[in-house]
C-alpha positions as CSV (number, residue, x, y, z in Angstrom):
1,M,0.0,0.0,0.0
2,A,1.3,3.4,-0.9
3,A,1.8,5.9,1.8
4,R,-0.2,9.2,1.6
5,S,1.9,12.3,1.0
6,K,1.6,14.9,3.7
7,T,2.4,17.8,1.4
8,G,-0.9,17.7,-0.5
9,N,-1.4,18.0,-4.2
10,P,0.4,21.1,-5.5
11,G,-1.4,21.1,-8.8
12,R,-4.8,21.2,-7.1
13,T,-3.8,23.9,-4.7
14,A,-2.5,26.1,-7.6
15,A,-5.8,25.6,-9.5
16,L,-7.8,26.6,-6.4
17,I,-5.7,29.7,-6.0
18,V,-6.2,30.6,-9.7
19,V,-10.0,30.1,-9.5
20,G,-10.1,32.2,-6.3
21,L,-8.2,35.0,-7.9
22,G,-10.4,34.8,-11.0
23,V,-13.5,35.2,-8.8
24,L,-12.0,38.1,-6.9
25,I,-11.0,39.9,-10.1
26,S,-14.5,39.3,-11.6
27,L,-16.2,40.7,-8.5
28,G,-13.9,43.8,-8.7
29,V,-14.7,44.4,-12.3
30,M,-18.5,44.0,-11.7
31,A,-18.3,46.4,-8.7
32,A,-16.4,49.0,-10.8
33,D,-18.9,48.6,-13.7
34,W,-21.9,49.0,-11.2
35,R,-20.3,52.1,-9.7
36,Q,-19.8,53.7,-13.1
37,H,-23.3,52.9,-14.2
38,Y,-24.7,54.2,-10.9
39,A,-22.8,57.5,-11.3
40,T,-24.1,57.9,-14.9
41,L,-27.7,57.2,-13.8
42,S,-27.4,59.5,-10.8
43,K,-26.1,62.4,-13.0
44,E,-28.9,61.8,-15.6
45,S,-31.6,61.5,-13.0
46,A,-30.6,64.9,-11.5
47,R,-31.2,66.5,-15.0
48,W,-34.6,64.8,-15.3
49,R,-35.9,65.7,-11.8
50,I,-38.1,68.6,-12.9
51,S,-40.2,70.6,-10.5
52,G,-43.0,72.8,-11.5
53,V,-46.7,73.4,-11.2
54,A,-48.8,70.2,-11.7
55,C,-50.6,69.8,-15.0
56,Q,-54.4,69.7,-14.7
57,T,-55.5,66.0,-14.5
58,V,-58.8,65.5,-16.1
59,S,-61.3,62.8,-17.1
60,R,-61.3,61.3,-20.5
61,E,-64.5,63.2,-21.3
62,V,-63.1,66.6,-20.3
63,F,-59.9,65.8,-22.2
64,S,-61.7,64.8,-25.4
65,N,-64.0,67.9,-25.2
66,T,-61.2,70.4,-24.6
67,P,-60.4,72.2,-27.9
68,D,-56.9,73.2,-28.8
69,P,-57.0,76.2,-31.2
70,F,-53.5,75.4,-32.4
71,A,-54.0,71.8,-33.4
72,I,-54.9,70.8,-36.9
73,S,-58.2,69.4,-35.6
74,P,-59.0,71.2,-32.3
75,Y,-60.4,68.1,-30.7
76,A,-57.9,65.5,-32.0
77,T,-54.9,64.1,-30.1
78,N,-53.2,62.8,-33.2
79,L,-49.5,62.7,-32.4
80,K,-48.5,59.3,-30.9
81,L,-45.4,58.1,-29.2
82,V,-44.9,54.5,-28.1
83,Y,-42.3,54.1,-25.4
84,G,-42.0,50.6,-24.1
85,D,-45.5,49.5,-23.1
86,L,-46.7,53.1,-22.9
87,L,-48.7,55.0,-25.5
88,F,-48.6,58.8,-25.3
89,M,-50.8,61.0,-27.4
90,R,-50.6,64.8,-27.7
91,N,-52.0,67.6,-29.9
92,S,-48.7,69.2,-30.9
93,G,-45.0,69.5,-30.3
94,D,-42.1,67.1,-30.1
95,A,-41.5,64.5,-27.4
96,Y,-38.4,62.8,-25.9
97,C,-38.4,59.9,-23.4
98,E,-35.7,58.1,-21.3
99,D,-35.7,55.6,-18.5
100,V,-34.4,57.5,-15.5
101,M,-33.4,56.5,-12.0
102,L,-35.9,58.7,-10.1
103,K,-34.4,58.0,-6.6
104,D,-30.9,56.9,-5.8
105,N,-31.1,53.2,-5.3
106,V,-28.8,50.3,-5.1
107,W,-30.8,48.2,-7.6
108,L,-30.5,50.9,-10.3
109,S,-34.2,50.7,-11.1
110,T,-35.5,53.2,-13.5
111,S,-38.9,54.7,-14.6
112,P,-40.0,56.2,-17.9
113,V,-39.9,60.0,-18.0
114,C,-41.1,61.9,-21.1
115,Q,-40.8,65.6,-21.9
116,F,-43.0,67.3,-24.4
117,A,-42.4,70.6,-26.1
118,H,-45.7,72.6,-26.2
119,P,-48.1,69.6,-26.1
120,R,-51.2,71.4,-24.7
121,K,-52.8,68.0,-24.0
122,V,-51.2,64.7,-23.1
123,A,-52.9,61.3,-22.8
124,L,-51.1,58.3,-21.5
125,T,-52.2,54.7,-21.8
126,G,-50.3,51.9,-20.2
127,P,-50.6,48.7,-18.1
128,G,-51.8,50.9,-15.1
129,G,-54.7,52.4,-17.2
130,S,-55.1,55.8,-18.8
131,S,-54.3,59.3,-17.6
132,Y,-55.2,62.6,-19.1
133,F,-53.4,65.9,-18.6
134,L,-54.1,69.5,-19.8
135,T,-50.7,71.2,-19.9
136,G,-51.4,74.6,-21.3
137,E,-48.6,76.6,-23.0
138,G,-45.0,75.6,-22.7
139,A,-43.1,72.4,-22.0
140,A,-44.5,69.6,-19.8
141,T,-42.9,66.5,-18.2
142,V,-44.7,63.3,-17.5
143,V,-43.3,60.8,-15.0
144,V,-44.5,57.2,-14.9
145,P,-43.3,55.8,-11.6
146,E,-43.1,52.0,-10.9
147,T,-45.7,52.5,-8.2
148,G,-48.5,55.0,-8.1
149,P,-50.2,57.1,-10.8
150,P,-48.3,59.0,-13.4
151,T,-47.6,62.7,-12.7
152,C,-47.2,65.7,-15.0
153,V,-45.6,69.0,-14.3
154,K,-45.4,72.1,-16.4
155,G,-41.8,72.7,-17.3
156,G,-38.8,70.9,-18.5
157,W,-35.6,71.6,-20.5
158,Y,-36.6,69.8,-23.8
159,Q,-37.6,72.2,-26.6
160,R,-39.1,71.4,-30.0
161,G,-36.5,70.1,-32.4
162,A,-33.7,70.0,-29.8
163,I,-31.3,67.2,-29.7
164,A,-31.5,65.9,-26.1
165,H,-27.9,65.4,-24.9
């Protein structure tokens, strides 16, 4: 019978050290990537946190019966924007949407935020139902949080025809 060596298996020990170092390096790279992504999302979210006077939230009937003297058809809401599983409709103006981290969070969860240049009326249909806003003159920003109803405020930095960057 062969005697067992007390020094162990050097090849096996070396392999375990290499695997352990690989795991540590991978974790370090993932942490650095997460940190960079978090910093980018935090910077973008600050730009998208827009405060202003709330848009008027109305029923579908009031929304449909509110004329817009500047639209091609005063009662129509004919400009559509599909963003993910959301459908936005407005009377006029351009729109721009992004997924934004609304609150600093470890999980990097984001919510859709859209800005409209002079929309006057914005309708939103999504998994949570429909919302209708009268925005008046100027820009408007609609936020669709993960929980709770969508919100709209008058204001924003996006302007018609602008490249948003």
